[in-house]
N, C-alpha and C positions, 0 to 999 in steps of 0.2 A: 431413652428414645433407641439406642442400639437394639435393644430389645424388642420394641417395636416394629424397626425396620428387619430384624431378622425375622421375626416372625411373620410378617407382611410377606417377605421373601420366600419365605417356606411355603406358605398358603398359596403363593401363587405358581408355586412350582409344582404342589399337589394338585392343583386346580388344573393345572396344563396336564398335567399325565391323566387326567381321568376326563379330561374332553378328547386326548387322542384316543383312549379306549372305547369312550363313545361313537368318536366316530369310526375307528376299525369296526365295532362291534355293528353300525350301521352298514358300514360298506359291505361286508360279508353278508349280510341281510339282503341286499340287493341283488347279489351275484347270484344265489339260487334262482329269484324270481326272474331273472333274464336268460334263464339256462330253460326253466320251464317256457316259457314264453317262445323262445328260439325252437323248441321241443315242439310247441303245441302249432307253432305255422307251419313246421314239415308236412304235417299231415292234413294241412287245410287244400280245397281248391282255390286256383286262381284267384276266383271272384271273393272267396271268404277273406284270402288273404291281401285281396284289395280292399275291401272294406276294412280290415284289420289296421292296414297303413295309414289309410283315411284318417280312422279314429286316433291313430299312434300321434299323424300330424297335427289333429286338432289340438291333442293332449300338449305336445311339445311346442305349440305355440302360444298357450296359455303359460308356459312357464318364463320367467325371467332369461336375459341372456348368460347369465351365469349358471343357473340352472340348468339351460339347454348343453352347455359347452360342456358341463360336469355328466350330464348324458350322453351327449356324442364320447367323451373320454372313455367313460364306461364302456360303449358298446364296441368301440376302439379296441380295448386292452380286450376283451372277450373274443373280438374275432381273431386276433393276433396269438391268443391260446388255443383256438382251434384248430385240427390237426391239417394239413395243407390239401387232402384229399375232401374234407369235408366242407371246408372253405371254398373249394375250387367248385364244387357240386352246388354251393348254396349260391356263388356268384353267376353259374350258369343259368341256376334256375331264375334267379331276377333278369336276366340277359332274355332267356325265354319269354318272361312275363311281360317285359319292355318289345319283345318283339311281335306278342301279340295285343298289342295296344294298337287303335283304329290309330289314325293320322292325326286327328280330332283331340282324341284324349293326350298323345305325344305332345301334340302341340300348347294344349291345356298346361301340360308337365312341362315343359319349357319354358312357359309363360310364368309359373310358379315360381322355378328356379329362379329365372331371371332377376322377378320380383323381389327374392329373397336377398340375390346378388347387390342387388340395387340399394335395399335398405340395409345394408352393412356399413359402419362406420370405415373408415379407409384403413384404421386400425386392425379391425375385426378381418377385412379383408387379406391384409398382410399375415395375420397369423393363419387363416385359411392356407392362403399359399405354400406358408411353413409347414405345416402341418402335411399340405400335399408332397410339396418337396423331400419330406423327412420319411414319408411313407413311400416314394419311388426310389429312395436311396438306400432302404431295407429292404427292396422288393428283390427277392432272386431272379437273376438274369433271363431266367425260361419263362418264369411269370410276365415279365417285363416285355419280352418279345411276343406273347401272347396277349398282353393290353395293347399292344400297339396295332398288333393284326387284326383284333376285333376292332379297334378305332377306326381302321382304315375302311374294314369292313361294312362299317355301319355310316359312313362319310362319303359323299359323294367326291371323286376326285377334283382336288383345288383349280386343276389348270383346265378342267374341261367345263363348258357352261354346263347345266340342268338339260337334259334330254328333251326335247320339246314332240308334243305328241304328232304323229302323221295325220298331215291332211287328207 
Protein backbone atom coordinates (compact mmCIF):
# COMPACT_ATOMS: atom_id res chain seq x y z
CA UNK A 1 0.00 0.00 0.00
CA UNK A 2 2.83 2.41 0.91
CA UNK A 3 4.57 1.61 -2.35
CA UNK A 4 1.38 2.45 -4.31
CA UNK A 5 1.01 5.81 -2.54
CA UNK A 6 4.70 6.65 -3.13
CA UNK A 7 4.33 5.75 -6.80
CA UNK A 8 1.22 7.93 -7.17
CA UNK A 9 2.89 10.88 -5.44
CA UNK A 10 5.97 10.52 -7.66
CA UNK A 11 3.76 10.33 -10.78
CA UNK A 12 1.88 13.43 -9.65
CA UNK A 13 5.09 15.37 -9.14
CA UNK A 14 6.39 14.34 -12.56
CA UNK A 15 3.10 15.28 -14.17
CA UNK A 16 3.12 18.71 -12.53
CA UNK A 17 6.65 19.35 -13.82
CA UNK A 18 5.67 18.35 -17.33
CA UNK A 19 2.56 20.58 -17.20
CA UNK A 20 4.65 23.52 -15.98
CA UNK A 21 7.08 22.94 -18.83
CA UNK A 22 4.25 22.80 -21.37
CA UNK A 23 2.70 25.99 -19.93
CA UNK A 24 6.04 27.80 -20.12
CA UNK A 25 6.53 26.65 -23.71
CA UNK A 26 3.05 27.86 -24.63
CA UNK A 27 3.61 31.24 -22.95
CA UNK A 28 6.95 31.77 -24.68
CA UNK A 29 5.35 30.92 -28.03
CA UNK A 30 2.72 33.66 -27.54
CA UNK A 31 5.17 36.51 -26.88
CA UNK A 32 6.83 36.52 -30.35
CA UNK A 33 3.39 36.48 -31.95
CA UNK A 34 2.40 39.56 -29.93
CA UNK A 35 5.64 41.32 -30.82
CA UNK A 36 5.09 40.61 -34.51
CA UNK A 37 1.54 41.91 -34.22
CA UNK A 38 2.68 45.12 -32.53
CA UNK A 39 5.33 45.71 -35.18
CA UNK A 40 2.75 45.15 -37.90
CA UNK A 41 0.34 47.60 -36.22
CA UNK A 42 3.03 50.33 -36.28
CA UNK A 43 3.22 50.21 -40.08
CA UNK A 44 -0.54 50.37 -40.67
CA UNK A 45 -2.59 53.41 -41.57
CA UNK A 46 -5.13 54.62 -38.99
CA UNK A 47 -7.98 53.04 -41.00
CA UNK A 48 -6.20 49.68 -41.15
CA UNK A 49 -5.48 49.87 -37.43
CA UNK A 50 -9.14 50.61 -36.74
CA UNK A 51 -10.19 47.56 -38.75
CA UNK A 52 -7.58 45.44 -36.97
CA UNK A 53 -8.79 46.70 -33.58
CA UNK A 54 -12.38 45.83 -34.47
CA UNK A 55 -11.32 42.34 -35.50
CA UNK A 56 -9.34 41.93 -32.27
CA UNK A 57 -12.33 43.19 -30.27
CA UNK A 58 -14.63 40.63 -31.88
CA UNK A 59 -12.08 37.92 -31.21
CA UNK A 60 -11.79 38.99 -27.56
CA UNK A 61 -15.56 38.95 -27.17
CA UNK A 62 -15.62 35.33 -28.30
CA UNK A 63 -13.18 34.32 -25.52
CA UNK A 64 -14.15 33.25 -22.03
CA UNK A 65 -13.59 35.79 -19.21
CA UNK A 66 -10.57 33.82 -17.98
CA UNK A 67 -9.01 33.78 -21.44
CA UNK A 68 -9.65 37.52 -21.80
CA UNK A 69 -8.01 38.19 -18.45
CA UNK A 70 -4.98 36.13 -19.49
CA UNK A 71 -4.73 38.04 -22.78
CA UNK A 72 -4.94 41.37 -20.92
CA UNK A 73 -2.21 40.29 -18.53
CA UNK A 74 0.03 39.33 -21.46
CA UNK A 75 -0.54 42.71 -23.08
CA UNK A 76 0.21 44.56 -19.83
CA UNK A 77 3.41 42.57 -19.38
CA UNK A 78 4.45 43.34 -22.93
CA UNK A 79 3.75 47.06 -22.45
CA UNK A 80 5.69 47.16 -19.17
CA UNK A 81 8.74 45.63 -20.85
CA UNK A 82 8.71 48.23 -23.64
CA UNK A 83 11.19 51.09 -23.41
CA UNK A 84 9.51 54.24 -22.01
CA UNK A 85 10.03 56.20 -25.24
CA UNK A 86 8.40 53.50 -27.35
CA UNK A 87 5.50 53.15 -24.88
CA UNK A 88 5.01 56.93 -24.89
CA UNK A 89 4.99 56.99 -28.70
CA UNK A 90 2.46 54.16 -28.79
CA UNK A 91 0.17 55.96 -26.33
CA UNK A 92 0.50 59.16 -28.34
CA UNK A 93 -0.44 57.30 -31.51
CA UNK A 94 -3.51 55.82 -29.81
CA UNK A 95 -4.42 59.27 -28.46
CA UNK A 96 -4.11 60.79 -31.93
CA UNK A 97 -6.31 58.06 -33.39
CA UNK A 98 -8.95 58.78 -30.74
CA UNK A 99 -8.79 62.49 -31.52
CA UNK A 100 -9.37 61.78 -35.22
CA UNK A 101 -12.60 59.93 -34.44
CA UNK A 102 -15.83 61.70 -35.23
CA UNK A 103 -18.11 62.56 -32.29
CA UNK A 104 -20.43 59.73 -33.35
CA UNK A 105 -17.59 57.20 -33.36
CA UNK A 106 -16.41 58.46 -29.99
CA UNK A 107 -19.94 58.19 -28.58
CA UNK A 108 -20.22 54.64 -29.94
CA UNK A 109 -16.88 53.72 -28.36
CA UNK A 110 -17.96 55.24 -25.06
CA UNK A 111 -21.22 53.30 -25.20
CA UNK A 112 -19.34 50.04 -25.86
CA UNK A 113 -17.05 50.66 -22.92
CA UNK A 114 -20.02 51.53 -20.70
CA UNK A 115 -21.77 48.32 -21.77
CA UNK A 116 -18.63 46.31 -20.99
CA UNK A 117 -18.40 47.91 -17.54
CA UNK A 118 -22.10 47.31 -16.83
CA UNK A 119 -21.80 43.66 -17.84
CA UNK A 120 -18.99 43.07 -15.32
CA UNK A 121 -19.71 41.46 -11.99
CA UNK A 122 -18.85 43.46 -8.87
CA UNK A 123 -15.85 41.18 -8.34
CA UNK A 124 -14.57 41.87 -11.87
CA UNK A 125 -15.03 45.62 -11.35
CA UNK A 126 -13.11 45.45 -8.08
CA UNK A 127 -10.33 43.52 -9.81
CA UNK A 128 -10.20 46.10 -12.62
CA UNK A 129 -10.04 48.96 -10.11
CA UNK A 130 -7.26 47.15 -8.24
CA UNK A 131 -5.29 46.71 -11.48
CA UNK A 132 -5.69 50.39 -12.34
CA UNK A 133 -4.61 51.51 -8.86
CA UNK A 134 -1.57 49.25 -9.05
CA UNK A 135 -0.74 50.61 -12.50
CA UNK A 136 -1.06 54.17 -11.17
CA UNK A 137 1.12 53.38 -8.17
CA UNK A 138 3.87 51.95 -10.40
CA UNK A 139 3.71 54.87 -12.84
CA UNK A 140 6.65 57.30 -12.76
CA UNK A 141 5.76 60.80 -11.44
CA UNK A 142 6.32 62.54 -14.79
CA UNK A 143 4.02 60.06 -16.53
CA UNK A 144 1.36 60.68 -13.85
CA UNK A 145 1.58 64.42 -14.42
CA UNK A 146 1.30 63.94 -18.18
CA UNK A 147 -1.68 61.62 -17.72
CA UNK A 148 -3.48 64.13 -15.49
CA UNK A 149 -2.73 66.97 -17.91
CA UNK A 150 -4.02 64.95 -20.87
CA UNK A 151 -7.17 64.01 -19.01
CA UNK A 152 -7.85 67.65 -18.14
CA UNK A 153 -7.36 68.65 -21.78
CA UNK A 154 -9.86 66.06 -22.97
CA UNK A 155 -12.59 66.90 -20.45
CA UNK A 156 -14.64 70.09 -20.18
CA UNK A 157 -14.20 71.88 -16.85
CA UNK A 158 -16.47 70.36 -14.20
CA UNK A 159 -17.44 73.70 -12.65
CA UNK A 160 -18.53 75.30 -15.94
CA UNK A 161 -21.48 74.16 -18.04
CA UNK A 162 -20.85 73.22 -21.65
CA UNK A 163 -20.72 76.17 -23.99
CA UNK A 164 -24.02 76.92 -25.75
CA UNK A 165 -24.05 77.85 -29.42
CA UNK A 166 -24.43 81.59 -30.16
CA UNK A 167 -27.86 82.68 -31.34
